[in-house]
N, CA, C and O atoms as a printed pandas DataFrame, in Angstrom:
     atom_number atom_name residue_name chain_id  residue_number  x_coord  y_coord  z_coord
0              1         N          UNK        A               1 -146.080 -115.664    4.704
1              2        CA          UNK        A               1 -145.294 -114.847    5.612
2              3         C          UNK        A               1 -144.205 -115.685    6.302
3              4         O          UNK        A               1 -143.069 -115.235    6.453
4              5         N          UNK        A               2 -144.570 -116.914    6.721
5              6        CA          UNK        A               2 -143.600 -117.775    7.386
6              7         C          UNK        A               2 -142.471 -118.150    6.434
7              8         O          UNK        A               2 -141.321 -118.258    6.859
8              9         N          UNK        A               3 -142.780 -118.352    5.143
9             10        CA          UNK        A               3 -141.757 -118.691    4.165
10            11         C          UNK        A               3 -140.777 -117.536    3.995
11            12         O          UNK        A               3 -139.572 -117.754    3.875
12            13         N          UNK        A               4 -141.291 -116.311    3.984
13            14        CA          UNK        A               4 -140.421 -115.149    3.844
14            15         C          UNK        A               4 -139.482 -115.014    5.037
15            16         O          UNK        A               4 -138.301 -114.711    4.865
16            17         N          UNK        A               5 -139.997 -115.236    6.248
17            18        CA          UNK        A               5 -139.163 -115.174    7.448
18            19         C          UNK        A               5 -138.097 -116.266    7.425
19            20         O          UNK        A               5 -136.949 -116.038    7.809
20            21         N          UNK        A               6 -138.492 -117.457    6.969
21            22        CA          UNK        A               6 -137.537 -118.562    6.873
22            23         C          UNK        A               6 -136.428 -118.224    5.879
23            24         O          UNK        A               6 -135.254 -118.457    6.165
24            25         N          UNK        A               7 -136.783 -117.682    4.722
25            26        CA          UNK        A               7 -135.799 -117.317    3.706
26            27         C          UNK        A               7 -134.878 -116.215    4.235
27            28         O          UNK        A               7 -133.664 -116.272    4.037
28            29         N          UNK        A               8 -135.448 -115.223    4.900
29            30        CA          UNK        A               8 -134.649 -114.144    5.479
30            31         C          UNK        A               8 -133.705 -114.703    6.549
31            32         O          UNK        A               8 -132.537 -114.320    6.601
32            33         N          UNK        A               9 -134.195 -115.594    7.390
33            34        CA          UNK        A               9 -133.376 -116.197    8.441
34            35         C          UNK        A               9 -132.222 -116.994    7.866
35            36         O          UNK        A               9 -131.088 -116.861    8.326
36            37         N          UNK        A              10 -132.493 -117.815    6.873
37            38        CA          UNK        A              10 -131.446 -118.615    6.232
38            39         C          UNK        A              10 -130.418 -117.703    5.563
39            40         O          UNK        A              10 -129.215 -117.948    5.655
40            41         N          UNK        A              11 -130.890 -116.654    4.892
41            42        CA          UNK        A              11 -129.996 -115.702    4.240
42            43         C          UNK        A              11 -129.074 -115.034    5.258
43            44         O          UNK        A              11 -127.874 -114.901    5.017
44            45         N          UNK        A              12 -129.636 -114.612    6.403
45            46        CA          UNK        A              12 -128.817 -113.983    7.440
46            47         C          UNK        A              12 -127.770 -114.945    7.991
47            48         O          UNK        A              12 -126.630 -114.549    8.232
48            49         N          UNK        A              13 -128.151 -116.212    8.191
49            50        CA          UNK        A              13 -127.195 -117.206    8.684
50            51         C          UNK        A              13 -126.067 -117.394    7.664
51            52         O          UNK        A              13 -124.899 -117.442    8.049
52            53         N          UNK        A              14 -126.391 -117.499    6.388
53            54        CA          UNK        A              14 -125.374 -117.681    5.350
54            55         C          UNK        A              14 -124.449 -116.469    5.260
55            56         O          UNK        A              14 -123.241 -116.627    5.084
56            57         N          UNK        A              15 -125.000 -115.265    5.378
57            58        CA          UNK        A              15 -124.179 -114.060    5.344
58            59         C          UNK        A              15 -123.242 -114.027    6.552
59            60         O          UNK        A              15 -122.066 -113.689    6.421
60            61         N          UNK        A              16 -123.765 -114.378    7.724
61            62        CA          UNK        A              16 -122.949 -114.385    8.945
62            63         C          UNK        A              16 -121.807 -115.386    8.829
63            64         O          UNK        A              16 -120.670 -115.069    9.177
64            65         N          UNK        A              17 -122.095 -116.588    8.344
65            66        CA          UNK        A              17 -121.060 -117.606    8.172
66            67         C          UNK        A              17 -120.036 -117.145    7.137
67            68         O          UNK        A              17 -118.834 -117.322    7.335
68            69         N          UNK        A              18 -120.497 -116.562    6.050
69            70        CA          UNK        A              18 -119.592 -116.080    5.017
70            71         C          UNK        A              18 -118.691 -114.964    5.509
71            72         O          UNK        A              18 -117.507 -114.938    5.174
72            73         N          UNK        A              19 -119.219 -114.054    6.287
73            74        CA          UNK        A              19 -118.438 -112.934    6.804
74            75         C          UNK        A              19 -117.414 -113.395    7.836
75            76         O          UNK        A              19 -116.344 -112.795    7.945
76            77         N          UNK        A              20 -117.714 -114.436    8.589
77            78        CA          UNK        A              20 -116.773 -114.896    9.613
78            79         C          UNK        A              20 -115.521 -115.482    8.983
79            80         O          UNK        A              20 -114.494 -115.567    9.657
80            81         N          UNK        A              21 -115.560 -115.883    7.738
81            82        CA          UNK        A              21 -114.395 -116.422    7.051
82            83         C          UNK        A              21 -113.497 -115.360    6.461
83            84         O          UNK        A              21 -112.491 -115.693    5.835
84            85         N          UNK        A              22 -113.824 -114.091    6.640
85            86        CA          UNK        A              22 -113.047 -113.004    6.046
86            87         C          UNK        A              22 -111.862 -112.577    6.886
87            88         O          UNK        A              22 -111.042 -111.787    6.417
88            89         N          UNK        A              23 -111.740 -113.058    8.087
89            90        CA          UNK        A              23 -110.620 -112.684    8.940
90            91         C          UNK        A              23 -109.397 -113.498    8.545
91            92         O          UNK        A              23 -109.472 -114.722    8.432
92            93         N          UNK        A              24 -108.270 -112.819    8.335
93            94        CA          UNK        A              24 -107.033 -113.495    7.938
94            95         C          UNK        A              24 -106.044 -113.414    9.086
95            96         O          UNK        A              24 -105.446 -112.364    9.322
96            97         N          UNK        A              25 -105.868 -114.522    9.804
97            98        CA          UNK        A              25 -104.924 -114.570   10.913
98            99         C          UNK        A              25 -103.587 -115.145   10.476
99           100         O          UNK        A              25 -102.764 -115.495   11.322
100          101         N          UNK        A              26 -103.359 -115.246    9.197
101          102        CA          UNK        A              26 -102.173 -115.843    8.619
102          103         C          UNK        A              26 -100.999 -114.867    8.679
103          104         O          UNK        A              26 -101.209 -113.654    8.644
104          105         N          UNK        A              27  -99.769 -115.374    8.769
105          106        CA          UNK        A              27  -98.588 -114.525    8.750
106          107         C          UNK        A              27  -98.473 -113.726    7.454
107          108         O          UNK        A              27  -97.893 -112.641    7.448
108          109         N          UNK        A              28  -99.024 -114.256    6.350
109          110        CA          UNK        A              28  -98.864 -113.587    5.069
110          111         C          UNK        A              28  -99.563 -112.237    5.025
111          112         O          UNK        A              28  -99.299 -111.451    4.115
112          113         N          UNK        A              29 -100.447 -111.937    5.974
113          114        CA          UNK        A              29 -101.087 -110.630    6.016
114          115         C          UNK        A              29 -100.169 -109.599    6.665
115          116         O          UNK        A              29 -100.500 -108.413    6.690
116          117         N          UNK        A              30  -99.037 -110.021    7.183
117          118        CA          UNK        A              30  -98.083 -109.124    7.823
118          119         C          UNK        A              30  -97.111 -108.564    6.801
119          120         O          UNK        A              30  -96.946 -109.111    5.711
120          121         N          UNK        A              31  -96.473 -107.466    7.174
121          122        CA          UNK        A              31  -95.433 -106.891    6.314
122          123         C          UNK        A              31  -94.211 -107.807    6.333
123          124         O          UNK        A              31  -94.078 -108.662    7.208
124          125         N          UNK        A              32  -93.330 -107.620    5.367
125          126        CA          UNK        A              32  -92.110 -108.439    5.316
126          127         C          UNK        A              32  -91.262 -108.246    6.568
127          128         O          UNK        A              32  -90.655 -109.198    7.059
128          129         N          UNK        A              33  -91.217 -107.018    7.087
129          130        CA          UNK        A              33  -90.452 -106.765    8.312
130          131         C          UNK        A              33  -91.026 -107.558    9.481
131          132         O          UNK        A              33  -90.274 -108.104   10.288
132          133         N          UNK        A              34  -92.353 -107.623    9.577
133          134        CA          UNK        A              34  -92.987 -108.378   10.663
134          135         C          UNK        A              34  -92.755 -109.873   10.499
135          136         O          UNK        A              34  -92.588 -110.588   11.487
136          137         N          UNK        A              35  -92.744 -110.351    9.258
137          138        CA          UNK        A              35  -92.488 -111.772    8.999
138          139         C          UNK        A              35  -91.074 -112.166    9.407
139          140         O          UNK        A              35  -90.834 -113.297    9.832
140          141         N          UNK        A              36  -90.140 -111.228    9.277
141          142        CA          UNK        A              36  -88.734 -111.514    9.538
142          143         C          UNK        A              36  -88.424 -111.651   11.024
143          144         O          UNK        A              36  -87.525 -112.403   11.399
144          145         N          UNK        A              37  -89.149 -110.941   11.866
145          146        CA          UNK        A              37  -88.849 -110.903   13.301
146          147         C          UNK        A              37  -88.970 -112.306   13.905
147          148         O          UNK        A              37  -89.943 -113.018   13.660
148          149         N          UNK        A              38  -87.965 -112.689   14.698
149          150        CA          UNK        A              38  -87.969 -113.992   15.354
150          151         C          UNK        A              38  -86.698 -114.759   15.052
151          152         O          UNK        A              38  -85.747 -114.212   14.495
152          153         N          UNK        A              39  -86.689 -116.027   15.421
153          154        CA          UNK        A              39  -85.492 -116.874   15.265
154          155         C          UNK        A              39  -85.631 -117.804   14.080
155          156         O          UNK        A              39  -86.700 -118.349   13.805
156          157         N          UNK        A              40  -84.514 -117.970   13.385
157          158        CA          UNK        A              40  -84.449 -118.776   12.167
158          159         C          UNK        A              40  -83.205 -119.662   12.196
159          160         O          UNK        A              40  -82.123 -119.206   12.565
160          161         N          UNK        A              41  -83.360 -120.927   11.806
161          162        CA          UNK        A              41  -82.216 -121.800   11.545
162          163         C          UNK        A              41  -81.657 -121.398   10.183
163          164         O          UNK        A              41  -82.413 -121.247    9.224
164          165         N          UNK        A              42  -80.345 -121.224   10.092
165          166        CA          UNK        A              42  -79.714 -120.774    8.851
166          167         C          UNK        A              42  -78.767 -121.849    8.342
167          168         O          UNK        A              42  -77.966 -122.398    9.099
168          169         N          UNK        A              43  -78.867 -122.142    7.057
169          170        CA          UNK        A              43  -77.916 -123.058    6.432
170          171         C          UNK        A              43  -77.648 -122.597    5.009
171          172         O          UNK        A              43  -78.515 -122.020    4.355
172          173         N          UNK        A              44  -76.453 -122.856    4.548
173          174        CA          UNK        A              44  -76.116 -122.629    3.155
174          175         C          UNK        A              44  -76.861 -123.690    2.351
175          176         O          UNK        A              44  -77.063 -124.801    2.843
176          177         N          UNK        A              45  -77.264 -123.377    1.151
177          178        CA          UNK        A              45  -78.040 -124.327    0.342
178          179         C          UNK        A              45  -77.281 -125.632    0.125
179          180         O          UNK        A              45  -77.898 -126.674   -0.094
180          181         N          UNK        A              46  -75.940 -125.589    0.184
181          182        CA          UNK        A              46  -75.124 -126.785   -0.025
182          183         C          UNK        A              46  -74.840 -127.549    1.265
183          184         O          UNK        A              46  -74.239 -128.623    1.223
184          185         N          UNK        A              47  -75.259 -127.017    2.399
185          186        CA          UNK        A              47  -75.002 -127.676    3.691
186          187         C          UNK        A              47  -76.194 -128.537    4.090
187          188         O          UNK        A              47  -77.334 -128.244    3.731
188          189         N          UNK        A              48  -75.918 -129.592    4.829
189          190        CA          UNK        A              48  -76.980 -130.502    5.253
190          191         C          UNK        A              48  -77.537 -130.163    6.631
191          192         O          UNK        A              48  -78.579 -130.688    7.023
192          193         N          UNK        A              49  -76.859 -129.297    7.362
193          194        CA          UNK        A              49  -77.314 -129.003    8.718
194          195         C          UNK        A              49  -77.289 -127.499    8.980
195          196         O          UNK        A              49  -76.713 -126.726    8.214
196          197         N          UNK        A              50  -77.919 -127.112   10.063
197          198        CA          UNK        A              50  -77.970 -125.716   10.467
198          199         C          UNK        A              50  -76.568 -125.214   10.797
199          200         O          UNK        A              50  -75.838 -125.865   11.544
200          201         N          UNK        A              51  -76.189 -124.067   10.249
201          202        CA          UNK        A              51  -74.887 -123.484   10.518
202          203         C          UNK        A              51  -74.934 -122.563   11.731
203          204         O          UNK        A              51  -73.966 -122.475   12.486
204          205         N          UNK        A              52  -76.047 -121.886   11.916
205          206        CA          UNK        A              52  -76.245 -121.020   13.076
206          207         C          UNK        A              52  -77.717 -120.634   13.164
207          208         O          UNK        A              52  -78.500 -120.930   12.261
208          209         N          UNK        A              53  -78.086 -119.973   14.255
209          210        CA          UNK        A              53  -79.447 -119.475   14.439
210          211         C          UNK        A              53  -79.383 -117.958   14.379
211          212         O          UNK        A              53  -78.603 -117.336   15.100
212          213         N          UNK        A              54  -80.198 -117.364   13.524
213          214        CA          UNK        A              54  -80.283 -115.907   13.415
214          215         C          UNK        A              54  -81.570 -115.451   14.072
215          216         O          UNK        A              54  -82.646 -115.970   13.774
216          217         N          UNK        A              55  -81.460 -114.476   14.970
217          218        CA          UNK        A              55  -82.633 -113.904   15.629
218          219         C          UNK        A              55  -82.728 -112.438   15.232
219          220         O          UNK        A              55  -81.837 -111.642   15.529
220          221         N          UNK        A              56  -83.822 -112.092   14.555
221          222        CA          UNK        A              56  -84.059 -110.732   14.087
222          223         C          UNK        A              56  -84.952 -110.005   15.088
223          224         O          UNK        A              56  -85.951 -110.549   15.560
224          225         N          UNK        A              57  -84.575 -108.760   15.406
225          226        CA          UNK        A              57  -85.294 -107.948   16.378
226          227         C          UNK        A              57  -85.926 -106.738   15.689
227          228         O          UNK        A              57  -85.516 -106.354   14.594
228          229         N          UNK        A              58  -86.919 -106.147   16.336
229          230        CA          UNK        A              58  -87.644 -105.007   15.752
230          231         C          UNK        A              58  -86.790 -103.751   15.655
231          232         O          UNK        A              58  -87.157 -102.829   14.927
232          233         N          UNK        A              59  -85.667 -103.679   16.359
233          234        CA          UNK        A              59  -84.802 -102.499   16.298
234          235         C          UNK        A              59  -83.759 -102.609   15.176
235          236         O          UNK        A              59  -82.762 -101.886   15.180
236          237         N          UNK        A              60  -83.988 -103.506   14.228
237          238        CA          UNK        A              60  -83.118 -103.736   13.068
238          239         C          UNK        A              60  -81.753 -104.306   13.440
239          240         O          UNK        A              60  -80.766 -104.078   12.741
240          241         N          UNK        A              61  -81.705 -105.044   14.534
241          242        CA          UNK        A              61  -80.491 -105.773   14.875
242          243         C          UNK        A              61  -80.765 -107.263   14.696
243          244         O          UNK        A              61  -81.906 -107.720   14.759
244          245         N          UNK        A              62  -79.700 -107.992   14.474
245          246        CA          UNK        A              62  -79.800 -109.438   14.305
246          247         C          UNK        A              62  -78.645 -110.072   15.064
247          248         O          UNK        A              62  -77.512 -109.593   15.022
248          249         N          UNK        A              63  -78.960 -111.165   15.761
249          250        CA          UNK        A              63  -77.950 -111.899   16.525
250          251         C          UNK        A              63  -77.785 -113.270   15.885
251          252         O          UNK        A              63  -78.763 -113.980   15.649
252          253         N          UNK        A              64  -76.539 -113.632   15.607
253          254        CA          UNK        A              64  -76.223 -114.971   15.111
254          255         C          UNK        A              64  -75.646 -115.765   16.267
255          256         O          UNK        A              64  -74.686 -115.333   16.906
256          257         N          UNK        A              65  -76.230 -116.930   16.540
257          258        CA          UNK        A              65  -75.738 -117.807   17.597
258          259         C          UNK        A              65  -75.237 -119.086   16.935
259          260         O          UNK        A              65  -76.001 -119.807   16.294
260          261         N          UNK        A              66  -73.950 -119.355   17.100
261          262        CA          UNK        A              66  -73.321 -120.498   16.466
262          263         C          UNK        A              66  -73.362 -121.714   17.387
263          264         O          UNK        A              66  -73.519 -121.556   18.598
264          265         N          UNK        A              67  -73.223 -122.933   16.838
265          266        CA          UNK        A              67  -73.257 -124.140   17.667
266          267         C          UNK        A              67  -72.249 -124.121   18.815
267          268         O          UNK        A              67  -72.484 -124.749   19.848
268          269         N          UNK        A              68  -71.136 -123.413   18.653
269          270        CA          UNK        A              68  -70.122 -123.329   19.707
270          271         C          UNK        A              68  -70.572 -122.446   20.870
271          272         O          UNK        A              68  -69.932 -122.428   21.922
272          273         N          UNK        A              69  -71.683 -121.707   20.679
273          274        CA          UNK        A              69  -72.160 -120.776   21.698
274          275         C          UNK        A              69  -71.721 -119.348   21.420
275          276         O          UNK        A              69  -72.214 -118.410   22.046
276          277         N          UNK        A              70  -70.792 -119.181   20.482
277          278        CA          UNK        A              70  -70.340 -117.842   20.112
278          279         C          UNK        A              70  -71.504 -117.058   19.508
279          280         O          UNK        A              70  -72.350 -117.615   18.808
280          281         N          UNK        A              71  -71.529 -115.753   19.794
281          282        CA          UNK        A              71  -72.587 -114.891   19.282
282          283         C          UNK        A              71  -71.974 -113.732   18.513
283          284         O          UNK        A              71  -70.894 -113.240   18.841
284          285         N          UNK        A              72  -72.686 -113.315   17.490
285          286        CA          UNK        A              72  -72.258 -112.185   16.684
286          287         C          UNK        A              72  -73.478 -111.302   16.435
287          288         O          UNK        A              72  -74.575 -111.799   16.181
288          289         N          UNK        A              73  -73.274 -109.985   16.513
289          290        CA          UNK        A              73  -74.366 -109.038   16.304
290          291         C          UNK        A              73  -74.150 -108.273   15.009
291          292         O          UNK        A              73  -73.015 -108.026   14.602
292          293         N          UNK        A              74  -75.241 -107.904   14.372
293          294        CA          UNK        A              74  -75.203 -107.167   13.117
294          295         C          UNK        A              74  -76.444 -106.277   13.078
295          296         O          UNK        A              74  -77.328 -106.404   13.925
296          297         N          UNK        A              75  -76.509 -105.393   12.112
297          298        CA          UNK        A              75  -77.734 -104.636   11.861
298          299         C          UNK        A              75  -78.199 -104.974   10.453
299          300         O          UNK        A              75  -77.424 -105.455    9.626
300          301         N          UNK        A              76  -79.470 -104.717   10.194
301          302        CA          UNK        A              76  -80.016 -105.006    8.866
302          303         C          UNK        A              76  -80.981 -103.907    8.453
303          304         O          UNK        A              76  -81.539 -103.190    9.284
304          305         N          UNK        A              77  -81.161 -103.798    7.143
305          306        CA          UNK        A              77  -82.156 -102.900    6.552
306          307         C          UNK        A              77  -82.890 -103.710    5.493
307          308         O          UNK        A              77  -82.272 -104.427    4.706
308          309         N          UNK        A              78  -84.213 -103.590    5.482
309          310        CA          UNK        A              78  -85.028 -104.380    4.566
310          311         C          UNK        A              78  -85.843 -103.461    3.665
311          312         O          UNK        A              78  -86.470 -102.511    4.132
312          313         N          UNK        A              79  -85.826 -103.757    2.368
313          314        CA          UNK        A              79  -86.694 -103.080    1.408
314          315         C          UNK        A              79  -87.614 -104.141    0.814
315          316         O          UNK        A              79  -87.582 -105.299    1.231
316          317         N          UNK        A              80  -88.425 -103.749   -0.150
317          318        CA          UNK        A              80  -89.309 -104.725   -0.791
318          319         C          UNK        A              80  -88.538 -105.785   -1.573
319          320         O          UNK        A              80  -89.046 -106.883   -1.796
320          321         N          UNK        A              81  -87.309 -105.461   -1.991
321          322        CA          UNK        A              81  -86.532 -106.387   -2.814
322          323         C          UNK        A              81  -85.309 -106.972   -2.136
323          324         O          UNK        A              81  -84.834 -108.035   -2.535
324          325         N          UNK        A              82  -84.787 -106.295   -1.111
325          326        CA          UNK        A              82  -83.504 -106.755   -0.587
326          327         C          UNK        A              82  -83.425 -106.675    0.934
327          328         O          UNK        A              82  -84.169 -105.950    1.595
328          329         N          UNK        A              83  -82.484 -107.458    1.448
329          330        CA          UNK        A              83  -82.156 -107.475    2.868
330          331         C          UNK        A              83  -80.658 -107.235    2.949
331          332         O          UNK        A              83  -79.867 -108.030    2.441
332          333         N          UNK        A              84  -80.263 -106.117    3.602
333          334        CA          UNK        A              84  -78.849 -105.744    3.660
334          335         C          UNK        A              84  -78.370 -105.817    5.100
335          336         O          UNK        A              84  -78.990 -105.267    6.009
336          337         N          UNK        A              85  -77.241 -106.514    5.287
337          338        CA          UNK        A              85  -76.580 -106.603    6.580
338          339         C          UNK        A              85  -75.400 -105.626    6.553
339          340         O          UNK        A              85  -74.698 -105.531    5.546
340          341         N          UNK        A              86  -75.180 -104.899    7.656
341          342        CA          UNK        A              86  -74.204 -103.807    7.629
342          343         C          UNK        A              86  -73.183 -103.899    8.755
343          344         O          UNK        A              86  -72.863 -102.887    9.379
344          345         N          UNK        A              87  -72.678 -105.070    9.018
345          346        CA          UNK        A              87  -71.708 -105.261   10.098
346          347         C          UNK        A              87  -70.396 -104.535    9.793
347          348         O          UNK        A              87  -69.875 -104.606    8.680
348          349         N          UNK        A              88  -69.874 -103.833   10.806
349          350        CA          UNK        A              88  -68.573 -103.168   10.754
350          351         C          UNK        A              88  -68.453 -102.181    9.594
351          352         O          UNK        A              88  -67.371 -102.029    9.026
352          353         N          UNK        A              89  -69.536 -101.515    9.238
353          354        CA          UNK        A              89  -69.480 -100.487    8.210
354          355         C          UNK        A              89  -69.500 -101.021    6.788
355          356         O          UNK        A              89  -69.701 -100.252    5.848
356          357         N          UNK        A              90  -69.299 -102.306    6.610
357          358        CA          UNK        A              90  -69.386 -102.908    5.284
358          359         C          UNK        A              90  -70.825 -103.288    5.011
359          360         O          UNK        A              90  -71.738 -102.762    5.647
360          361         N          UNK        A              91  -71.034 -104.172    4.097
361          362        CA          UNK        A              91  -72.400 -104.586    3.846
362          363         C          UNK        A              91  -72.503 -105.736    2.880
363          364         O          UNK        A              91  -71.712 -105.865    1.945
364          365         N          UNK        A              92  -73.486 -106.564    3.120
365          366        CA          UNK        A              92  -73.816 -107.656    2.221
366          367         C          UNK        A              92  -75.305 -107.558    1.926
367          368         O          UNK        A              92  -76.124 -107.475    2.841
368          369         N          UNK        A              93  -75.646 -107.568    0.651
369          370        CA          UNK        A              93  -77.042 -107.432    0.250
370          371         C          UNK        A              93  -77.532 -108.740   -0.363
371          372         O          UNK        A              93  -76.848 -109.356   -1.180
372          373         N          UNK        A              94  -78.721 -109.144    0.047
373          374        CA          UNK        A              94  -79.354 -110.363   -0.448
374          375         C          UNK        A              94  -80.717 -110.023   -1.040
375          376         O          UNK        A              94  -81.434 -109.174   -0.510
376          377         N          UNK        A              95  -81.070 -110.680   -2.128
377          378        CA          UNK        A              95  -82.464 -110.716   -2.566
378          379         C          UNK        A              95  -83.135 -111.745   -1.673
379          380         O          UNK        A              95  -82.488 -112.705   -1.253
380          381         N          UNK        A              96  -84.405 -111.571   -1.375
381          382        CA          UNK        A              96  -85.062 -112.521   -0.483
382          383         C          UNK        A              96  -86.445 -112.887   -0.998
383          384         O          UNK        A              96  -87.055 -112.158   -1.781
384          385         N          UNK        A              97  -86.921 -114.040   -0.533
385          386        CA          UNK        A              97  -88.307 -114.440   -0.809
386          387         C          UNK        A              97  -88.774 -115.364    0.314
387          388         O          UNK        A              97  -88.044 -116.246    0.768
388          389         N          UNK        A              98  -90.007 -115.133    0.743
389          390        CA          UNK        A              98  -90.643 -115.983    1.745
390          391         C          UNK        A              98  -91.425 -117.071    1.025
391          392         O          UNK        A              98  -91.956 -116.848   -0.062
392          393         N          UNK        A              99  -91.493 -118.259    1.640
393          394        CA          UNK        A              99  -92.292 -119.358    1.103
394          395         C          UNK        A              99  -92.758 -120.240    2.259
395          396         O          UNK        A              99  -92.502 -119.930    3.423
396          397         N          UNK        A             100  -93.435 -121.327    1.940
397          398        CA          UNK        A             100  -93.907 -122.282    2.944
398          399         C          UNK        A             100  -94.667 -121.570    4.064
399          400         O          UNK        A             100  -94.341 -121.704    5.243
400          401         N          UNK        A             101  -95.693 -120.806    3.660
401          402        CA          UNK        A             101  -96.533 -120.078    4.617
402          403         C          UNK        A             101  -95.697 -119.146    5.504
403          404         O          UNK        A             101  -95.966 -118.992    6.695
404          405         N          UNK        A             102  -94.684 -118.533    4.897
405          406        CA          UNK        A             102  -93.776 -117.576    5.555
406          407         C          UNK        A             102  -92.888 -118.213    6.615
407          408         O          UNK        A             102  -92.365 -117.514    7.483
408          409         N          UNK        A             103  -92.711 -119.523    6.558
409          410        CA          UNK        A             103  -91.835 -120.225    7.499
410          411         C          UNK        A             103  -90.474 -120.550    6.902
411          412         O          UNK        A             103  -89.618 -121.123    7.575
412          413         N          UNK        A             104  -90.274 -120.187    5.642
413          414        CA          UNK        A             104  -89.000 -120.404    4.967
414          415         C          UNK        A             104  -88.623 -119.100    4.269
415          416         O          UNK        A             104  -89.451 -118.463    3.619
416          417         N          UNK        A             105  -87.370 -118.723    4.415
417          418        CA          UNK        A             105  -86.856 -117.505    3.804
418          419         C          UNK        A             105  -85.608 -117.867    3.010
419          420         O          UNK        A             105  -84.668 -118.443    3.557
420          421         N          UNK        A             106  -85.596 -117.533    1.730
421          422        CA          UNK        A             106  -84.445 -117.798    0.872
422          423         C          UNK        A             106  -83.727 -116.480    0.615
423          424         O          UNK        A             106  -84.339 -115.505    0.176
424          425         N          UNK        A             107  -82.427 -116.456    0.890
425          426        CA          UNK        A             107  -81.585 -115.283    0.659
426          427         C          UNK        A             107  -80.566 -115.605   -0.421
427          428         O          UNK        A             107  -79.865 -116.613   -0.332
428          429         N          UNK        A             108  -80.478 -114.756   -1.445
429          430        CA          UNK        A             108  -79.508 -114.964   -2.516
430          431         C          UNK        A             108  -78.615 -113.734   -2.583
431          432         O          UNK        A             108  -79.082 -112.631   -2.865
432          433         N          UNK        A             109  -77.319 -113.934   -2.321
433          434        CA          UNK        A             109  -76.355 -112.838   -2.345
434          435         C          UNK        A             109  -76.053 -112.442   -3.777
435          436         O          UNK        A             109  -76.256 -113.225   -4.705
436          437         N          UNK        A             110  -75.563 -111.211   -3.953
437          438        CA          UNK        A             110  -75.252 -110.735   -5.300
438          439         C          UNK        A             110  -74.128 -111.537   -5.958
439          440         O          UNK        A             110  -73.994 -111.499   -7.181
440          441         N          UNK        A             111  -73.316 -112.262   -5.178
441          442        CA          UNK        A             111  -72.267 -113.106   -5.765
442          443         C          UNK        A             111  -72.730 -114.555   -5.947
443          444         O          UNK        A             111  -71.960 -115.394   -6.415
444          445         N          UNK        A             112  -73.994 -114.857   -5.576
445          446        CA          UNK        A             112  -74.554 -116.171   -5.874
446          447         C          UNK        A             112  -74.784 -117.093   -4.685
447          448         O          UNK        A             112  -75.490 -118.091   -4.831
448          449         N          UNK        A             113  -74.223 -116.806   -3.521
449          450        CA          UNK        A             113  -74.448 -117.673   -2.361
450          451         C          UNK        A             113  -75.930 -117.656   -1.998
451          452         O          UNK        A             113  -76.569 -116.604   -2.000
452          453         N          UNK        A             114  -76.466 -118.837   -1.685
453          454        CA          UNK        A             114  -77.870 -118.948   -1.300
454          455         C          UNK        A             114  -77.953 -119.495    0.110
455          456         O          UNK        A             114  -77.370 -120.535    0.418
456          457         N          UNK        A             115  -78.678 -118.794    0.963
457          458        CA          UNK        A             115  -78.944 -119.244    2.338
458          459         C          UNK        A             115  -80.419 -119.578    2.471
459          460         O          UNK        A             115  -81.282 -118.886    1.931
460          461         N          UNK        A             116  -80.689 -120.648    3.197
461          462        CA          UNK        A             116  -82.061 -121.063    3.486
462          463         C          UNK        A             116  -82.285 -120.868    4.978
463          464         O          UNK        A             116  -81.560 -121.431    5.799
464          465         N          UNK        A             117  -83.285 -120.077    5.328
465          466        CA          UNK        A             117  -83.641 -119.841    6.719
466          467         C          UNK        A             117  -84.990 -120.490    6.984
467          468         O          UNK        A             117  -85.939 -120.301    6.223
468          469         N          UNK        A             118  -85.068 -121.253    8.064
469          470        CA          UNK        A             118  -86.298 -121.933    8.449
470          471         C          UNK        A             118  -86.705 -121.440    9.820
471          472         O          UNK        A             118  -85.909 -121.463   10.759
472          473         N          UNK        A             119  -87.948 -120.991    9.936
473          474        CA          UNK        A             119  -88.440 -120.453   11.222
474          475         C          UNK        A             119  -88.373 -121.512   12.305
475          476         O          UNK        A             119  -88.766 -122.659   12.095
476          477         N          UNK        A             120  -87.865 -121.111   13.479
477          478        CA          UNK        A             120  -87.774 -122.030   14.632
478          479         C          UNK        A             120  -89.107 -122.075   15.342
479          480         O          UNK        A             120  -89.253 -122.784   16.338
């Protein structure tokens, strides 16, 4: 009887430990829109330094802050495949991909320009 209780006790402890590892607090469990929200250093793939900081908001607006202190506002729309900026009625569409545990975002424009965004 004592052996059965010991086996049951050990089994319960192992199940409890195993179940506690099922919680995913990682950013990758979030939607792409949720991953995008926040501030990012932006640079062209050919540049060695940050060109500006882009801050994405939940209301689909984005603010670009340049080293000079100048600010520019835009709106964006995100799908599973693309991120489109729609400043002044025009638009630029990028394919995107997250990497480095969702701390790096690569944007590739339809004309070939590549931007690298790194989470601040």
